[in-house]
C-alpha positions as CSV (number, residue, x, y, z in Angstrom):
1,M,-35.8,99.7,101.1
2,P,-31.6,99.2,101.8
3,L,-31.6,103.0,102.0
4,M,-34.9,103.2,104.5
5,I,-32.4,100.6,106.5
6,S,-29.3,101.8,106.0
7,I,-31.0,105.5,107.6
8,V,-32.7,103.3,110.8
9,F,-29.2,101.8,111.2
10,S,-27.5,104.9,111.1
11,F,-29.6,106.1,113.7
12,V,-29.4,103.5,115.5
13,I,-25.5,103.6,115.5
14,F,-25.6,107.5,116.8
15,C,-27.6,106.5,119.8
16,I,-25.0,104.1,120.8
17,E,-21.9,105.9,120.1
18,T,-23.6,109.0,121.8
19,S,-24.3,107.1,124.7
20,A,-20.4,105.4,124.4
21,V,-18.8,109.1,124.6
22,M,-21.1,110.9,126.8
23,V,-19.6,110.1,129.8
24,A,-17.1,113.0,129.0
25,P,-19.3,116.1,128.8
26,M,-20.5,115.0,132.2
27,E,-16.8,113.9,133.8
28,F,-17.3,117.0,136.5
29,D,-21.3,116.0,137.5
30,L,-20.6,112.5,137.5
31,A,-17.3,112.5,139.6
32,H,-18.8,114.6,142.3
33,Y,-21.9,112.0,142.4
34,F,-19.7,109.1,142.9
35,G,-17.5,110.7,144.9
36,V,-14.3,110.2,142.6
37,G,-11.6,111.7,140.5
38,I,-12.1,112.5,137.6
39,S,-9.6,109.8,135.9
40,E,-11.8,107.2,137.3
41,I,-14.6,108.4,135.1
42,G,-12.7,108.7,132.5
43,Y,-12.0,104.8,133.0
44,L,-15.6,104.6,131.8
45,V,-14.5,105.3,128.5
46,S,-11.9,102.6,128.9
47,I,-13.9,100.0,130.1
48,F,-16.7,100.2,127.6
49,A,-14.0,100.1,124.7
50,V,-12.1,97.4,126.4
51,S,-15.4,95.2,126.8
52,A,-16.4,96.3,123.4
53,S,-13.4,94.8,121.9
54,I,-13.2,91.6,123.8
55,C,-17.0,90.3,123.6
56,G,-17.3,92.3,120.3
57,V,-14.5,88.9,119.2
58,V,-16.5,86.9,121.9
59,F,-20.0,87.2,120.6
60,S,-19.6,86.9,117.4
61,L,-17.6,83.6,117.2
62,V,-20.9,82.0,118.9
63,L,-23.4,84.0,117.0
64,F,-22.5,84.1,113.4
65,K,-24.8,80.8,112.6
66,F,-27.7,82.7,113.9
67,S,-30.1,84.9,112.3
68,K,-28.9,88.4,111.6
69,K,-31.5,90.4,112.4
70,K,-32.2,88.3,115.6
71,V,-29.1,89.0,117.1
72,L,-28.5,92.8,116.1
73,L,-32.3,93.0,118.1
74,W,-31.0,90.9,121.3
75,M,-27.3,93.4,120.4
76,I,-29.2,96.5,120.7
77,F,-31.4,95.0,123.8
78,V,-28.3,94.0,125.4
79,F,-27.1,97.6,125.1
80,L,-30.2,98.6,126.1
81,V,-30.0,97.0,129.4
82,G,-26.7,98.2,130.4
83,N,-27.5,101.8,129.4
84,I,-30.5,101.6,131.4
85,L,-28.4,100.2,134.3
86,T,-26.1,102.9,134.4
87,G,-29.0,105.6,134.5
88,F,-29.7,103.8,137.8
89,A,-26.4,103.3,139.0
90,Q,-25.7,104.4,142.7
91,T,-22.6,103.3,142.8
92,Y,-19.4,103.9,140.9
93,A,-19.0,100.2,140.4
94,M,-22.8,99.8,139.1
95,I,-22.1,102.7,136.3
96,A,-19.1,101.1,135.6
97,I,-20.9,97.3,135.3
98,G,-24.0,99.2,133.1
99,R,-20.6,100.5,130.9
100,F,-19.2,97.2,130.5
101,I,-22.7,95.5,129.6
102,S,-23.5,98.2,126.4
103,G,-20.2,98.4,125.3
104,S,-20.4,94.1,125.1
105,S,-23.0,94.3,122.3
106,F,-21.1,98.0,120.6
107,V,-19.5,96.3,117.5
108,I,-21.5,93.3,117.6
109,I,-24.4,95.9,116.1
110,I,-22.3,97.9,114.0
111,G,-20.7,94.9,112.3
112,F,-24.0,92.9,111.9
113,A,-25.6,96.4,110.8
114,L,-23.2,96.6,107.9
115,N,-23.5,92.8,106.9
116,I,-27.3,93.3,106.7
117,A,-27.1,96.5,105.0
118,M,-24.3,95.8,102.7
119,G,-26.3,92.2,101.5
120,L,-29.2,94.0,100.1
121,T,-27.4,96.7,97.9
122,S,-25.6,95.5,95.2
123,E,-21.9,96.4,95.0
124,E,-22.0,99.3,93.3
125,N,-23.6,101.0,96.3
126,H,-21.8,99.7,98.8
127,G,-19.8,102.9,99.4
128,K,-22.5,105.0,99.7
129,I,-24.7,102.7,101.5
130,A,-21.5,102.3,104.3
131,S,-21.5,106.5,104.2
132,I,-24.9,106.7,105.6
133,I,-24.9,104.0,108.2
134,L,-21.5,105.2,109.4
135,A,-23.2,108.6,109.1
136,G,-24.3,107.9,113.3
137,F,-21.1,107.7,114.3
138,L,-20.0,111.2,112.6
139,F,-23.4,112.7,113.8
140,A,-22.5,112.0,117.8
141,P,-20.0,114.5,118.3
142,A,-21.2,117.2,115.8
143,F,-24.7,116.9,117.4
144,G,-25.1,114.6,119.8
145,I,-22.5,115.2,122.5
146,P,-23.1,118.9,122.2
147,L,-27.0,118.8,122.9
148,V,-25.9,116.4,125.7
149,S,-23.2,119.0,127.1
150,F,-26.0,121.7,126.4
151,A,-29.0,119.3,128.6
152,S,-26.5,118.6,131.1
153,H,-26.9,122.4,132.5
154,F,-30.5,121.4,132.7
155,L,-31.2,117.6,133.7
156,E,-29.7,115.7,136.1
157,W,-27.1,113.4,134.4
158,R,-29.1,110.2,134.5
159,Y,-31.9,111.5,132.9
160,L,-29.8,111.9,129.6
161,F,-29.1,108.4,130.1
162,H,-32.9,107.7,130.4
163,L,-33.4,109.9,127.4
164,V,-30.8,107.9,125.5
165,S,-32.7,104.6,126.1
166,L,-36.2,106.0,125.3
167,I,-35.0,106.6,122.0
168,L,-33.2,103.3,121.6
169,V,-36.3,101.4,122.2
170,V,-37.7,103.6,119.3
171,S,-35.0,102.6,117.4
172,F,-35.3,98.8,117.8
173,V,-39.1,99.1,117.4
174,F,-38.2,100.2,113.9
175,V,-35.5,98.0,113.5
176,A,-38.2,95.1,114.1
177,W,-40.3,96.4,111.7
178,K,-38.6,97.8,108.6
179,V,-35.7,94.9,108.6
180,P,-36.7,92.3,106.6
181,A,-36.3,88.8,108.7
182,T,-32.8,86.9,107.9
183,Q,-32.6,83.2,108.4
184,A,-30.4,81.1,110.2
185,I,-27.4,80.4,108.1
186,E,-25.6,77.0,107.6
187,A,-22.4,78.1,108.1
188,S,-19.0,77.0,109.4
189,F,-16.1,78.7,110.9
190,K,-14.1,77.7,108.2
191,N,-16.3,79.3,105.9
192,E,-16.9,82.5,108.2
193,F,-13.1,82.8,108.3
194,V,-11.6,82.3,104.7
195,S,-11.5,85.6,104.4
196,F,-8.8,85.8,107.0
197,G,-6.0,83.9,104.9
198,R,-6.1,87.1,102.3
199,V,-3.0,89.3,102.8
200,T,-5.5,92.5,101.1
201,L,-7.8,92.2,104.3
202,W,-5.7,92.7,107.4
203,M,-3.4,95.2,104.9
204,G,-7.1,97.2,104.8
205,Y,-7.5,96.5,108.6
206,L,-3.5,98.0,108.9
207,T,-4.9,101.0,107.3
208,I,-8.1,101.0,109.5
209,A,-6.3,101.2,112.6
210,L,-4.0,103.9,111.3
211,L,-6.5,106.3,110.1
212,T,-8.4,105.8,113.5
213,A,-5.0,106.0,115.5
214,S,-3.9,109.2,113.8
215,V,-7.1,111.2,114.2
216,F,-7.8,110.5,117.9
217,A,-3.9,110.8,118.7
218,A,-4.6,114.6,118.1
219,Y,-8.2,114.6,118.8
220,S,-7.8,113.6,122.2
221,Y,-5.7,116.5,123.2
222,L,-7.0,119.2,121.1
223,V,-8.8,121.0,123.7
224,P,-5.5,121.6,125.7
225,I,-3.5,122.6,122.5
226,Y,-6.8,125.4,122.1
227,E,-6.0,126.7,125.7
228,N,-2.2,126.3,126.2
229,I,-1.0,127.2,122.2
230,S,-3.4,128.2,120.2
231,H,-5.7,130.5,123.0
232,I,-8.9,130.1,121.9
233,P,-11.5,130.8,124.3
234,A,-13.3,128.4,125.9
235,S,-16.8,129.3,124.7
236,Y,-15.6,128.9,121.1
237,M,-14.8,125.3,122.0
238,P,-18.1,123.7,121.4
239,I,-18.7,125.9,118.0
240,L,-15.8,124.7,117.0
241,F,-16.1,120.7,117.7
242,F,-19.6,121.4,115.9
243,L,-17.7,122.5,112.7
244,Y,-15.5,119.8,113.3
245,G,-18.8,117.1,112.9
246,V,-19.9,118.7,110.5
247,C,-16.6,118.6,108.2
248,M,-16.7,115.2,108.6
249,V,-20.7,114.2,108.0
250,V,-19.6,116.6,104.8
251,G,-16.6,114.5,103.9
252,N,-18.2,110.7,104.7
253,F,-21.0,111.4,102.0
254,I,-18.8,112.8,99.6
255,V,-16.7,110.0,100.2
256,G,-19.4,107.6,100.0
257,R,-20.2,108.6,96.4
258,L,-16.7,108.2,95.2
259,A,-15.8,105.0,97.0
260,H,-17.1,102.7,94.4
261,Q,-15.2,103.8,91.5
262,H,-11.8,105.4,93.6
263,V,-11.6,103.0,96.9
264,I,-8.1,103.2,96.8
265,S,-7.0,106.5,95.2
266,I,-9.4,108.1,97.4
267,Q,-7.7,106.9,100.6
268,V,-4.4,107.9,99.2
269,I,-5.6,111.7,98.5
270,G,-7.2,111.3,101.9
271,F,-3.9,110.3,104.0
272,I,-1.9,112.6,101.8
273,C,-3.9,115.9,102.7
274,L,-4.4,114.5,106.8
275,A,-1.1,114.4,107.0
276,C,-1.0,118.0,106.0
277,V,-3.3,119.0,108.1
278,F,-1.4,117.8,110.9
279,V,2.0,118.8,110.0
280,V,0.4,122.8,109.1
281,F,-1.2,122.4,113.1
282,A,1.8,121.2,114.6
283,L,4.1,123.9,112.7
284,W,1.3,127.1,113.2
285,A,-0.7,125.7,116.3
286,D,-0.2,129.0,118.1
287,S,-2.4,130.8,115.1
288,Q,-6.0,130.7,115.5
289,I,-6.9,131.0,112.2
290,F,-4.9,127.7,111.4
291,A,-6.2,126.0,114.3
292,F,-9.9,126.6,113.3
293,V,-8.7,125.9,109.5
294,C,-6.8,122.7,110.5
295,T,-9.5,121.2,112.6
296,M,-12.1,121.7,109.6
297,G,-9.0,119.5,107.4
298,M,-9.3,117.1,110.2
299,G,-13.1,116.2,109.6
300,L,-12.8,116.6,105.6
301,F,-9.9,114.0,105.4
302,G,-10.3,112.1,108.6
303,L,-13.0,109.8,109.6
304,A,-14.2,110.8,106.8
305,L,-12.6,108.3,104.7
306,N,-14.8,105.8,106.8
307,P,-17.4,104.5,103.3
308,A,-14.0,103.7,101.4
309,M,-12.5,101.4,104.3
310,V,-15.9,99.8,104.6
311,T,-15.6,99.0,100.8
312,R,-12.4,98.2,100.6
313,I,-12.6,95.8,103.8
314,V,-15.9,93.9,102.0
315,R,-14.4,93.4,98.6
316,S,-11.6,92.0,99.9
317,S,-13.4,89.3,102.0
318,N,-16.8,87.3,101.9
319,N,-18.9,90.1,103.5
320,S,-18.9,87.9,106.6
321,A,-20.2,89.3,110.0
322,F,-17.3,88.1,112.0
323,V,-15.4,90.3,109.4
324,N,-17.8,93.6,109.9
325,V,-17.5,93.3,113.3
326,F,-13.1,92.9,113.7
327,M,-13.2,95.8,111.9
328,A,-14.8,97.8,114.3
329,V,-12.1,96.3,116.9
330,V,-9.4,97.6,114.7
331,A,-10.9,100.9,114.7
332,N,-11.5,100.4,118.3
333,G,-7.5,99.6,118.9
334,G,-7.0,102.2,116.6
335,I,-8.4,104.9,118.8
336,T,-7.1,103.3,122.1
337,L,-3.4,103.1,120.4
338,G,-3.7,106.6,119.1
339,S,-5.1,108.2,122.2
340,Y,-2.3,106.6,124.2
341,L,0.7,107.4,122.0
342,G,-0.6,111.3,122.7
343,G,-0.9,110.6,126.1
344,L,2.5,109.0,126.1
345,A,4.4,111.8,124.2
346,L,2.9,114.5,127.0
347,Q,3.8,112.3,129.8
348,K,7.1,111.9,128.6
349,G,7.5,116.0,128.7
350,F,7.4,116.2,124.5
351,S,6.1,119.4,123.3
352,A,2.4,120.1,123.4
353,V,2.0,119.8,120.0
354,S,3.3,116.3,120.0
355,P,0.1,114.6,119.7
356,L,-0.3,116.7,115.8
357,Q,3.5,115.7,115.6
358,I,2.5,111.9,116.0
359,A,-0.7,112.3,114.8
360,S,1.1,113.3,111.1
361,F,3.5,110.2,111.8
362,L,0.4,108.2,111.8
363,A,-1.0,109.2,109.0
364,L,1.7,108.8,106.9
365,M,2.2,105.7,107.7
366,G,-1.6,105.2,106.8
367,F,-0.7,106.2,103.4
368,L,2.3,104.0,103.0
369,S,-0.3,101.0,103.7
370,V,-2.3,102.2,100.8
371,L,0.1,103.1,98.5
372,P,1.1,99.4,97.1
373,Y,-2.6,98.8,96.3
374,L,-3.2,102.3,94.0
375,K,-3.1,100.6,90.5
376,E,-5.0,97.2,91.8
377,R,-8.9,97.0,91.4
378,F,-10.9,96.1,94.5
């Protein structure tokens, strides 16, 4: 039963993550339809991310006493409302509101899905369960976005949002059907936040932030690096990103199987490998072969470490819903920070490979954040 529920949750996360980032391959279509610039369309991603961070914290504070299954269903419904509004948007303001509404439930869905699944399985299986659920994140860039990009050549952009909405309706039904009912709990703010006094939990959050920041400092600017330095033809880039996604999925499941017994050591090794990948990429970015190999390395050693991160957070806490929601907020903050730092370096006139250099530095910081706990048992 936990396996089936985890697969259902993974599918839900695949849908909402695809919806979250599917604006990117449709930027030109959206800009043309709404009569705005590409930067304004890019702001839609920022609006989603800000809403996810702020509303995620606020909602979790309000909803933690309620039945987790009911909260999850309501949040999927809220996301669905925002996605439908986005699909029917006639103005830029309307699509921005739709993105904000969908974003408001994003991290709650992730946090409560993890919380429910972890509560249904034994501790030694937490890593495996996390790898299955979080695979939805990785399938989105590997399969969801390429499919959206392909379908956008044949369908108007709004029909793609409607398609995601339809799939979310099916997901809603599966969650309502397959996930066992959970009772509202007699919880208090003190019990919910007791884990936040632990240094190990905050160090775990720091590591997650550094991981996502390092990956997205590089990932956000791969296209200009491919085009201007590696001189990879545009026709090869979808294949490259697809292979990147496949490597993430493979790495995710490997880490998930190892996370129970090697939760810290696998993070240490992962950060070392990730930092080396970024250094090599920065030094030999003008080589197409190195660009391909290093992109695969980013997939294997980057976000694929997430199951180990989640296992560490769960073991450092009481597995409260807010702990998991805040973990998603921290990861979201890391994404924003990494993208900002990479862009800032380029804006200030640094080398075109400066995002890779920043990514390597952040990966090194991630390694240092884990190193003190190498001999401790989680």
